[in-house]
C-alpha positions in Angstrom: 21.9 9.9 -9.4 20.5 6.3 -9.7 17.1 4.7 -9.6 16.4 3.6 -6.0 14.6 0.5 -7.2 16.8 -1.0 -10.0 20.0 1.0 -9.4 20.2 2.1 -13.1 22.0 5.4 -13.7 19.9 6.4 -16.7 17.5 8.9 -15.1 15.6 11.9 -16.4 13.6 14.7 -14.9 9.9 14.0 -15.1 8.6 17.5 -14.1 9.9 21.0 -14.5 11.2 22.5 -11.3 11.0 21.3 -7.7 7.8 20.9 -5.6 9.0 24.0 -3.7 7.6 24.2 -0.2 4.3 22.4 -0.9 5.6 19.3 0.9 7.7 20.9 3.7 10.1 23.7 4.3 13.1 21.4 4.7 12.5 18.9 1.9 12.0 20.2 -1.7 12.4 17.4 -4.2 11.6 17.1 -7.9 10.1 14.1 -9.7 12.4 11.9 -11.7 11.9 8.9 -13.9 14.1 5.8 -14.5 14.6 5.2 -18.2 15.2 1.5 -17.6 12.4 0.3 -15.2 10.2 3.4 -15.7 9.8 3.9 -11.9 9.2 7.4 -10.8 10.7 8.8 -7.7 11.6 12.0 -5.8 15.2 13.4 -5.8 16.7 14.3 -3.5 15.4 11.2 -1.7 13.7 12.0 1.6 16.1 11.9 4.6 16.0 8.7 6.6 13.0 8.8 9.0 11.5 11.9 7.3 8.3 10.0 6.1 7.8 8.5 9.6 8.2 11.8 11.3 5.8 13.4 8.8 3.1 10.8 9.4 3.5 11.3 13.2 2.8 15.0 12.9 -0.1 14.8 10.4 -3.0 15.7 12.7 -5.3 16.4 9.8 -4.7 12.9 8.5 -5.6 11.4 11.9 -8.9 13.3 11.9 -9.6 12.1 8.4 -9.0 8.5 9.4 -11.4 8.8 12.4 -14.2 10.2 10.2 -13.6 7.5 7.6 -13.9 4.7 10.1 -17.1 6.2 11.5 -18.9 6.3 8.2 -21.1 3.1 8.0 -21.2 3.3 4.2 -17.4 3.3 4.0 -17.3 0.4 6.4 -19.6 -1.7 4.2 -17.6 -0.8 1.1 -14.2 -1.7 2.6 -15.5 -5.0 3.9 -16.8 -6.0 0.4 -13.5 -5.0 -1.2 -11.5 -7.0 1.4 -13.7 -10.1 0.9 -13.3 -9.9 -2.9 -9.6 -9.5 -2.6 -9.2 -12.4 -0.2 -11.3 -14.7 -2.5 -9.2 -13.6 -5.5 -5.9 -14.4 -3.7 -7.2 -17.8 -2.5 -8.3 -18.7 -6.0 -5.0 -17.5 -7.6 -2.9 -19.5 -5.1 -5.0 -22.6 -5.7 -3.6 -24.5 -2.8 -4.6 -25.0 0.9 -2.9 -22.5 3.2 -3.6 -22.0 6.9 -2.0 -18.8 8.0 -1.9 -15.2 6.7 -0.1 -12.1 7.9 -1.3 -8.8 6.5 1.4 -6.2 6.6 0.2 -2.6 6.8 -3.3 -3.9 7.6 -4.9 -0.6 8.3 -8.3 -1.0 10.0 -8.0 -4.8 9.5 -10.6 -5.5 6.8 -8.4 -8.0 4.9 -7.4 -9.7 8.2 -11.1 -10.1 9.1 -11.9 -11.4 5.6 -9.3 -14.2 5.8 -10.2 -14.9 9.4 -13.8 -15.5 8.4 -12.6 -17.9 5.8 -11.0 -20.0 8.5 -7.3 -18.9 8.4 -5.1 -18.1 11.3 -4.5 -14.4 10.7 -2.5 -11.5 12.2 -2.4 -7.9 11.1 0.6 -5.6 11.5 0.3 -1.8 11.4 1.9 1.1 13.4 -1.3 3.2 13.3 -3.0 3.2 16.8 -6.3 4.4 15.4 -6.5 1.6 12.9 -5.3 -1.1 15.4 -7.9 -0.1 17.9 -10.7 -0.3 15.3 -9.5 -3.7 14.1 -9.4 -5.1 17.7 -12.6 -3.6 19.0 -14.8 -3.6 15.9 -13.6 -6.5 13.8 -12.3 -8.7 16.7 -9.0 -9.6 14.9 -5.5 -9.9 16.2 -3.3 -6.9 15.2 0.2 -5.9 16.4 0.7 -2.1 16.6 4.3 -1.9 15.3 6.3 -1.6 12.1 7.1 -4.7 10.2 10.8 -4.7 10.9 10.3 -4.6 14.6 7.9 -7.5 14.9 9.5 -10.8 16.0 8.4 -14.1 14.4 7.8 -15.6 17.9 5.3 -12.8 18.6 3.4 -14.0 15.5 3.5 -17.7 16.7 5.6 -18.8 13.8 5.9 -18.0 10.1 3.0 -17.7 7.7 1.9 -19.4 4.5 0.9 -16.1 3.0 2.1 -12.5 3.6 0.1 -9.7 2.0 1.2 -6.1 1.4 -1.7 -4.1 0.0 -1.0 -0.5 -1.0 2.1 -0.4 1.1 5.3 -0.9 -0.9 4.9 2.3 -2.9 4.9 4.3 0.3 7.9 2.5 1.8 11.2 4.5 2.3 13.1 1.4 1.1 11.1 -1.2 -0.9 13.8 -3.8 -0.8 14.1 -3.6 2.9 10.4 -4.0 3.5 10.2 -7.0 1.2 13.1 -8.7 2.9 11.5 -8.1 6.3 8.3 -9.7 4.9 10.2 -12.7 3.7 11.5 -13.4 7.2 7.8 -13.8 8.3 7.1 -16.3 5.5 7.5 -20.1 5.4 9.7 -21.8 2.8 7.7 -21.9 -0.4 5.2 -19.5 1.1 3.4 -16.9 -0.9 3.7 -13.1 -1.0 1.0 -10.8 -2.4 1.6 -7.2 -3.4 -0.9 -4.6 -4.6 0.0 -1.2 -5.8 -2.3 1.5 -7.3 -2.7 2.1 -11.1 0.8 3.2 -12.0 -0.2 5.8 -14.6 -3.2 7.4 -13.1 -2.1 7.4 -9.5 1.2 9.1 -10.0 -0.3 11.7 -12.3 -3.0 12.4 -9.7 -0.5 12.8 -6.9 1.6 15.2 -8.9 -1.3 17.3 -9.9 -2.6 17.6 -6.3 0.8 18.6 -5.0 1.7 21.0 -7.7 -1.6 22.8 -7.6 -1.7 22.8 -3.8 -5.0 20.9 -3.6 -5.1 18.8 -0.5 -8.5 17.0 -0.5 -6.6 14.2 1.2 -3.7 15.0 3.6 -2.2 11.8 2.0 -1.2 13.7 -1.1 0.9 16.2 0.9 3.3 13.4 1.6 4.2 12.7 -2.0 5.7 9.2 -2.3 9.4 8.7 -2.3 9.1 6.2 -5.1 6.5 4.8 -7.4 7.5 1.4 -8.7 6.4 -0.2 -11.9 5.6 -3.9 -12.6 8.9 -4.3 -14.3 10.9 -2.8 -11.5 9.1 -4.8 -8.8 9.5 -8.0 -10.8 13.3 -7.5 -11.1 13.5 -6.7 -7.3 11.5 -9.8 -6.4 13.8 -12.1 -8.5 16.8 -10.4 -6.9 15.9 -11.0 -3.3 14.6 -14.6 -3.7 10.9 -14.3 -4.7 9.7 -16.2 -7.7 7.0 -14.2 -9.5 4.0 -16.3 -10.2 1.5 -13.8 -11.5 1.5 -10.2 -12.4 -1.8 -8.6 -13.5 -4.7 -6.5 -12.4 -7.5 -6.7 -9.9 -10.8 -4.7 -9.9 -13.4 -5.6 -7.3 -16.9 -5.6 -8.9 -18.2 -3.6 -5.9 -16.3 -0.5 -7.2 -18.7 -0.2 -10.2 -21.5 0.2 -7.7 -19.5 2.6 -5.6 -18.7 4.9 -8.4 -22.4 5.1 -9.4 -23.5 5.7 -5.8 -20.9 8.1 -4.6 -23.3 10.8 -3.4 -24.5 8.6 -0.6 -21.2 9.0 1.2 -20.9 11.8 3.7 -17.5 12.8 2.5 -18.2 12.5 -1.2 -15.2 14.4 -2.7 -12.6 12.6 -0.4 -13.9 9.2 -1.3 -14.2 10.1 -5.0 -10.6 11.3 -5.1 -9.4 8.2 -3.2 -11.0 5.6 -5.4 -10.1 7.2 -8.7 -6.5 7.8 -7.5 -6.1 4.2 -6.2 -8.0 2.3 -8.9 -7.2 4.8 -11.7 -8.8 3.8 -15.0 -10.3 0.7 -13.4 -7.7 -1.7 -12.0 -4.9 -1.9 -9.5 -1.6 -3.8 -10.1 -1.4 -7.1 -8.3 1.6 -9.4 -8.0 1.8 -12.9 -6.5 5.2 -14.5 -5.8 6.6 -17.5 -4.0 9.5 -17.7 -1.7 12.3 -19.8 -3.1 
């Protein structure tokens, strides 16, 4: 057995026993940890296409997404977070750019934020519910497809910046998705990654699965791998991305959100979501440049 991120053979069991049938009847993995890069992952690795098939059958997840998009308070919140994130990225790059592709754009909030700032933007996401919302409500261009299947010509050329927000940790193959993103990026272009708080998020996911608590259908999936900053940095260097910045990001609006949580119609779901994503207060962000 080897780490799927850094390929190191020094791996240890992170939890006792398997996750039994809490994920599915045909896939019962256990959580392992790489002693070298500290990434945590499931073994056996999910069969090819298993995650995609799981998502396609998750009707409860679809219902949850629809309710989330219909909540006006959630809408205001996500917009504020997206604007804060876009401003943070622009400031960190510190140079003029003209085009942005948001991979795994979801409902399109970050796409809209960059569009309002004057950039040529395109979002890419395979979820039809999110894509419809982005087109009709936010008036942004989105392509309903997986990243690997989108042709550069369909995007009208390569971009100055490609963003992957809360996406790589859910990928079946992190290296593959980063390489696909690089193909959409200009020479010396920038790539922005954001992953949840590495300690709190993974602990929360394990607890919810092991105790059978499914406040969010998202937790039933149980990620194939949770990468660390060290592991991602090594991978970025390996495939031709020069790391420029690794740190944390915490939108100020979250402080207000946490204090005002009861105003949301689906209080427990949003509370679980924000604490699992932002953990003890910050998400991990990484900015790199294509060599």
